[in-house]
N, C-alpha and C positions, 0 to 999 in steps of 0.2 A: 425237316426237323433234325435229321442227323447232322447236317452242316452247322446248325445253330448250336447244338450241344458241343460239337468239336470246338467251335469258337469260344464258347463259354468255358470249357475245360482248359483250353489253351491260355485264356486270360487269367483264370484262377491259378494255374500252375506258374505262370510268369510272375504274378503278384506274390505268391508264396515263396518262390525261389529268390526274388529280389529282397524280400523281408528277411530271409534267412542269411543271405550272403552279405547284407549290408553291415558295414563296420560301425561300431558304436563310437560316438564322439568322446574323446578323452580330453578333459581340461588339464592344462599344464599350470603348475604353480610357479610363482616366482622363485628363483633360486635364493636360498638364504645366504646372507653375507656372513662369511666366517670371520671377518675382520673384527676383532674385539675392541679396536681403538675407536671405531665410530659406532655410536649408538643411534639407531634409527627409531625415532618416535613419530607416530602418526599425528598429523595435524588434524585437530578436531575443528570443524567449521563452527561459526557462530550460531547458525540455526540449530546445529546438532547439540551445542552446549545449552541453548535455550530449551530444547526438547528434553535433554537429560535433567535439567533443573526443574522442569515442570512435572516430570514423572518420577522424581527421585524418591520421595517418601510415600506418596499416595498411590503411585502406580496408575495404571489405566483403569477405566471403568470395568472392563471385562476381567482384569486381574483381580479386582475387588469383589467380584461376584463368586469367587471360588469358595469351597467349603471352609477352610480355616478362617478366612476373612469374614464370612457371613455368620459364623458361630461366635467369634470373639468380638463382635461389634459393641457389646455392652460392657466388656471388660477392658477394652483398649487394645490397640491404639485406635483412637476415634477418627473417623474419616474427616471431620471438620478440622481437626488439628493438623492432619496430614495435608489437607488442601491449603490451610493457612501457612504452614511451613514451606510448602512448595511455592506458594505465591511470594513469600519472603525471599526465597532463593532466586526466583525469577527477577524480583526487583533489585536485589543486590547485583546480580549479573548484568542487568540493564544499566545500572549506575556505573559499573565497571567498564562496560563496553562504550558508553557515552563519554566517560572520562578519557579513555584511550583514544577515542575518535576525535575529541575536541583538542586535546593537548598533543597530538602526534605531529601537527604541523604548526608553523608560526601563524600568528593571527594576521589575517589579511583584512585591511580596512579599505573600502572603496567609497568613492563619493556617490551620492544618490543621483539618479538621472534627473534632468530638469523636466518639470512638468508644470502645468498651470495651477496645480493645487499644492505647491510646495511651501505655502505660507498660510497664516491664519489671520482672521480679523483682529485678533489681539495684537499681532505683530505689525499691522499696518500703521503708518503714521496717523496721528489724530488730526482731524480737520475741525476747524471752528464751524459751528452751525451758521448758516446764512442769517445775517441781521436784516430784519424788515422794520421799517418805521412803524411804530405802533404808539398810539396816543393813550390807549386804554390799558396797556400792560398785558393784554391778551394777544396771543398769536392769531393773526388772520391769514389764512392761506391765500396765495395769489389766485385770481380768477382765471379760469381757462380761457384761452383765445378761441374765438369763433373760427371755424374752418372756412377757408376761402373757397369760393365756388369754382369748380373746374368746368371748362367748356365741354358740352356733351358732344360726343361723336356719333355719327349715324352707325347703327349696328350693321356689320357686314354679313356676308353669307356665312352660314354654319359650315365649318370646314369639313366635318365628317360626312356631310350629305352630298358633296360633289366630287 
């Protein structure tokens, strides 16, 4: 019993001393540039701009549940108007992003790949219907030909059974 308590006390002492002697991690900041001729502006990504436009006026759901917002809902600003103006901002940003994406490069036109469905019946040349001699003025379809008899062969053995 005494040996087990010594092992337990030794383990606890080792864990406590390692926790006390452990150094704390210190994060280092980027050094600020003191040069005033260059201004560094952060690039905001497109998804971040969309998120900013979406939550610009209306805020998030949880932000709208706080006391000032829940008390003034009948006086304004109304949540529906905030949502509508946020949607309008997102649409305007979408149009701007698509315009920049479309007009940033020259227009490239390529030929379509050939396929059996690259034409329509409307574009096919017209063919005259076949003329059949008719005395009555009505169309009489041609009679079907009787099939010719094929010689019968003797059935062979069933292949799966041998």
